[in-house]
N, C-alpha and C positions, 0 to 999 in steps of 0.2 A: 427367777422371779417369773410369776404367775402372769397368764394372759391379760389379767384383768388389772394385776399391778402394773404391767408394762404399759397397756392404755392409758392408764391414770397419769403415767409420768410424759407420756406423749401427749396428753391432752392439756397438761400443764406448761410443757414447754411451748405448744403452741399459742395457750393463752398469754405466755408472757410476749409472744412476737405478735402480738394483737389480734389474734383469733379466736372467735367466740368458742365455748365449748360444744357448741353444737356443729359448727363447722368441723372442729377438731376430732370430734366422734365419726363425722362423715367421711373425712379425708384420712383417718388413721387406719394404721393397719394391723392385722392379728399376728402376733408371734411366730405363729406357725406358717403362714403366708409368706410374713416378711422374710423366715429363715429359706422357704422354699424358693423364693425370688432370689435371694442371695448366692443359694447353692448353683442355682440355674445360672446365673452371671458370672459366677466362676466357670462353670463349664463353657459358657461363651468365650469367656476369654481365653480358654485354652482349645478354642476352635472345636470343642466336642459339642457340635450341633446336635446330632441325632438326640443325645442324653440330654441337653438343653432342653430341645423342643419337647421330649416326652416327658420331662417333669414339667414343664410350663403348660402341657396338656393336662397333666393331672391336676394340678392347681388350679387350671379355670373348670374342670370338674366340680370343685367344691361347691358345696350348698351354702348359700346365703352370702354370699362373697357383696362386699359394697362396692359401690360403684368405682370408689378409688382404687380397691384392691383390683378390681377387673382392667382398669385402666392401665395400673401399673403392669400387669400380665402382657396386656395387649402391647404395650409399651415394648416390654422386653422381646416378646415375640417379632416384633416390627423390627427391631434391632439386628435382630439374630438372623431373620431371614435377608435384611438388606448386606449383611456381612457374607451371607452365601451367594450373593448376586441376585436372590430372587426377589427383584424389586417390584414386580406385579402384584406378588401375595402381601409383601410387607406393605403397600399402598392399602391394602385391604384391613390390614390389622390396624394400621393409625386411622384409617376412616370410623371404623368401630369404636376407636377410642374416642374421636373428637364429638363423636355423636352421645355420648354419656353426659349427662345434665350435672351441674354442680360441682366440677372439677376445679382444681387451683389453677390460674392463670398462668403459672409458669409452666404447668405440666401441658397446658392445651397449646401455649406458644411453642413449645419444643415439639410436641406431634405436629403440627402445620408447619414447621420450619422443616421437619423430615418429610412430611408429604410433598411440599414444594421441591426439595432437593431430588426425591423420588420421581416425582414427575417429569423433571428435566432430564433426569437420567433415561426415564421412558419416552422422551421427544414428545411428551404431553404438556406442550410449551404453556396452552391457555390455562390447563389446569392448575400447572405451577404458578403462575400468573395471579391466579385467583386465590390459592393458599398464600401467597405473600401479602396480597392485600387485604387478605381477611387478618393479619397481625396488627395490631397496636401502630400507629403512625408511628409512636416514640419508639417502639422496637425495632422499625426499618430504618429509622433515622440515625440510629446508634450502632447500627451494623454494617459494617462495609461489605463483606461478602454478600450477605442476603441484597444489597443493593445492587452489587455486581450481578448477581443471579437475575433480578430482577431484568437488570436492561439486555441482561443475556437472552431472557425469553422473550422481550419487545424486539428486540432486533432480529430474533429468528422468525417473529411472527411479521415481519416487513413495517412494523411502527418503529419507522427511523428517526422520528421527529421526538416520540415520546423516549425511545432510548438515549439519545441524546439528552434530553432534559435530566431524565436520572443520572447519568454518567457526568454531566457538568456539575451536579450536586455533590457525587459521589468523589469526583478529583477534587473539588473544592475543600473537601475533608481530608482525602489522600491522594494526591497525585501518583497513584500506583501504574507500573507501566502497562499492565495489562488492561485497566481502565481505560487509560487514553490512548492505547490502540484501538480500543473497541468504539470509543466516541470517535476518533479519526476516521474509522470504518463508516459509521453511522452518517457522518457528513460527507463523506464521498459518494455514499447510497442517495444520500439529498440531492448531490449536485452541487453541494455548497463548498466549494473549493477553498474560499477564502479562509472560510472555520477550519477546513480541514486542515490547510495549511498552519493555521495558528496553532489547531492540536498539536501537529508533528515538531514544532518550534519547541512547544513545551517538553514533548519528548526527546528532543534532540539536546534541551539544554540539561534534561536530568540524565539522560541516558544515550550519550552520544555514540550511538553505534551508527555504522558504514552505512546500514540497511536504510535507518532513518534519513539520513543525509540524501542518498539516493531518491527516496519517496519525496523527499521535501524539494529535492531540486527538480523533479518531476512535474508536482503541483506548481511551481514558480513558472514553470515553461506555459502551464495552461491558464496559469493567471496572467500570462505575458508580462514578465518581471524577467526579462533576460540579463540585467546584471546580477541579481541574486542568485538566479540558475547559474551563472556563470562561474560565481563566488564559491558555490557549494562544489561544483563538479571540479572546478581548478584544485579545489582543496583536497578531493579524493584523489586528484591525480596525482599530487603532491605525496600523498600518502601510499601511492601504487595500490591504489583500492577502486580504480575503474576495471571493470570485468567486460561488462557487455558490450560489443562492437557498437550499439546504438549510442551509449555512453561517450564512446571517442569522438562519434560522428555529432553527436550533440554537443560536445564541448568544443570540436573544431568549427563548427556551425556558428556558434556565438562567438568565437574569437574574431570571425568574418564580419559578423553582423557589428562587431563592436570595435570595427576598425584596427585589430589587430592579426592580419594576415600572416605576420612571420610567426607567430605563435599557432595558429592554425597548423600552417605546413609542416613547422617542427612536430607538432602532434600528429600529425597524420604520415609523418615519415617515419616517426619514431613506433607508430601503432601496426605500420605494415610491416617493418623489420623486425618488430619482437613478435611478430605471428598475433597481435591482439585485432588486426585491422586484414581482411582478406585483399591480397593483391588484384582486387578486381578491376575492370575498365572503369567501373563507377569511381573506385575512390582513387585509382590512379589520376581519372579527371580532377578530381577534387582537389587532389595533391598539387597536379601544375596549375590550375586555378588560383591556389594560396599562392604559389612560389611567385606565379606572375603578378598577384596583385601585392605581394610584398617587393616586388621589385628585383626581386632575385632572378635573372633572367636565365642565367647559367643552370641552374637547377631547374627551373620551368622546361627548359629546352630538352634536358636529359630525361625528363619524365614524358616529354611528349613524342621524342624521337622514339622512344620505345613503345609508346601508343601507337604512332603511326605505322609501326611493323605489324601490330596485332589487332588493329581495327580498318575498316573500310567505308566509314561514312563521312569523311572529312573533317569531324571536328577536331582533332588532334592537328591537323594541317593548318586549320584556320586560327587557333591558337599560337601556333607555331609563327605562320607568318605575321600576326599581330608582335608577337615578342621581337622578330626581326626587325619590323618598322622601328620599334621602340628602340633598336640598337643601330638604326640607320644603315643595315644591310639589306639594300633593296632587292638586289637580284635575288637574294635567298628568299626575301618576302615572297615576291612575284612567283617563285617557282612554288612555295607552298600553298599558295591561293590557286595557283593552276591545279595543282593535285586534288585541293578540296574538290574543286569544281568538278573535275575529271570524276571525283568519287559519288559524285552527286548530293555535295553538301545541301544540309536543309534550308538556309541562307542565302540562295543564290545572289539576291538582289546586292547582299552587304558584300560577299564575295568578290562578286564584278567589282564592285567600288573600290575594295582596298587593294585590287589587284590593278584597277587604272592608276591610283596612287603610287604604288611600287613602282610600275612601269614605267609612269610618268618622272618619278625621279632617279629611275636608272636611265632615262634619257632616251625611252622608248615610246617617242611622243605616238606614233600610229598605232602601234599594239596598245598604247593605254587609252587612246581615243574608242578604239573598238571596245574595250571592258567600261570605259564610263559611259557609255552610249546604251550598252545593255543595261547597267545599271539606272540611267537615266528613264528607262521603259517601267519602271516599277515604282509604284506611289510612295513605297517605303523610302526609298533612297533617291528619288529623282531631284530633290532641292539640292542635296549634297553634289550629286553627280554632275549638274547644271553649272554649278560653282566651279568646280574642278575642269569642266571643259572649258568654261571660259578663261580660266587661269591657263589653259594649255593654249587655247587660242592666242591669247596674249603673248605667251613665250614662244612660238611659232614666229607671230609678226614682227618680235623684237629682232628674231634672226634673218 
């Protein structure tokens, strides 16, 4: 087929598609240029880039190229360069392409799309955004990957509110994991933790991964929703998916807050035994407190006796004394409070008050009076100490 015959066929085809003959001639391609492009395209497909680029340079040097022909050459050059990782040079080819007047919309839109993607790769986020916004709104509205690319640009430009607005439209069309994750991150950057939690709930509903459950539990904590946070952490624990010590500690703390001290104690004991929690003084104190609040006195005392041997601040002895008081073991309680005072426990007034009570119950009345008198000198325990001193006086008078 001769070039003129081929051109006539192309013009006829475009006319059938609703294109005027003038447009068909402008956008048609000579057979020699078409064949050269096809050969270069095959070479690019085979990764024979030097040969392809050389062939395209020869084509670009031909006389009397139409704007459409030049655009197609530039388009393939840009593609070949981008496949070689030469993004900055590819951008220049595509920029020359979109500057050519009278090109079909489809070709211009394809080039702008490529420019946006290459600019993003080059971390030129404002340029990428400009190229995306140069596309017709209808194109962006129907293209989820382009919408996601636009949202990434906005996010990286710290336009978090705009990124979130774009992503809400995107996930309404396609609630894809990456888009929901980026939406969650945008809300967190905005400090909108309620919306971030709502987004994570959507993520968990579709992609129930433990990382998302952990993140959602953290957000529930920030939103002061302890019951929801407890439910998620307890679920993770039941799946043996609590990893970080902070998660074990958070769950134990929530059990205590929600009046479930026995569960808190069991969790802490299990975590220490399994090595998930360090057997630190702080963790053992927390464990002893949980056993105490659960009225598990023997377990509390076992932990406290060990703590008393390894600490010297009197705190373990104070809780031991309170535990002994609960068991009506007056002499042992008094001994614990005496040791706490000897170790310069912080709350000396309360230690003296409880020591006085323990001595009184053990019928050591004068020793009790001394401890209660010291407690009465402190404003924080004065009222209670005076009441116990009155009781002591009545008891002495009765004998």
